[in-house]
C-alpha positions as CSV (number, residue, x, y, z in Angstrom):
1,M,-2.7,2.7,-7.8
2,K,-4.1,5.7,-5.7
3,D,-6.7,6.1,-8.5
4,I,-8.3,2.7,-7.9
5,I,-8.8,3.3,-4.2
6,S,-11.5,5.9,-3.5
7,T,-10.8,8.0,-0.3
8,I,-13.4,8.5,2.0
9,T,-13.3,11.2,4.7
10,M,-14.0,11.0,8.3
11,K,-17.2,13.1,8.0
12,E,-18.6,10.6,5.5
13,L,-17.4,7.5,7.7
14,E,-19.1,8.8,10.6
15,Q,-22.6,9.2,8.7
16,I,-22.2,5.8,7.4
17,T,-21.7,4.5,10.8
18,Y,-24.4,6.6,12.3
19,R,-27.0,5.6,9.5
20,A,-26.1,1.9,10.2
21,L,-26.3,2.0,14.0
22,Q,-29.8,3.9,13.7
23,E,-31.0,1.1,11.7
24,S,-29.4,-1.6,14.0
25,F,-31.0,0.1,17.0
26,S,-34.3,0.6,15.5
27,Q,-34.6,-2.9,14.9
28,V,-33.5,-4.0,18.4
29,M,-36.0,-1.5,19.6
30,S,-38.7,-2.9,17.5
31,Q,-37.9,-6.3,18.7
32,T,-37.8,-5.6,22.3
33,L,-41.2,-3.7,22.1
34,Q,-42.7,-6.7,20.3
35,E,-41.4,-9.1,23.1
36,L,-42.7,-6.8,25.8
37,E,-46.1,-6.8,24.0
38,E,-46.2,-10.5,23.8
39,T,-45.2,-10.7,27.6
40,I,-48.1,-8.3,28.4
41,A,-50.6,-10.3,26.3
42,T,-49.7,-13.7,27.8
43,T,-49.7,-12.6,31.5
44,R,-52.8,-10.2,31.4
45,D,-55.8,-10.9,33.6
46,K,-57.8,-12.3,30.5
47,K,-61.2,-11.9,32.4
48,R,-60.6,-8.4,33.1
49,F,-58.8,-7.4,30.1
50,Y,-59.6,-8.8,26.6
51,L,-58.0,-8.4,23.2
52,K,-60.3,-6.3,21.1
53,D,-57.9,-5.5,18.1
54,K,-54.3,-5.4,16.9
55,R,-53.4,-2.2,15.2
56,T,-50.1,-0.7,13.8
57,L,-48.5,1.8,16.0
58,K,-45.8,4.1,14.3
59,F,-43.7,6.6,16.1
60,E,-40.7,8.6,15.5
61,S,-37.8,7.7,17.8
62,V,-34.3,9.0,18.1
63,F,-33.2,6.3,15.7
64,R,-35.9,6.6,13.1
65,L,-39.7,5.9,12.4
66,V,-40.5,2.5,14.2
67,E,-43.6,0.7,13.1
68,Q,-45.1,-1.8,15.7
69,W,-48.3,-4.1,16.1
70,K,-50.1,-3.1,19.3
71,S,-52.8,-4.9,21.0
72,F,-55.8,-3.1,22.2
């Protein structure tokens, strides 16, 4: 019976958990930034600030690489 169940060390468990949390936090961070960007775009003074372009913004965070669309 012991041969069927693979054992996992505490270190491996921590690494798996850490990677899963990195992915989750990265998605939440990206979603939050997107919501802020949309709020800024809808509430800006449209006479003074106009939308020129949308570009991809990439930056490395504590969690991992985050890719976001940014309005300029």
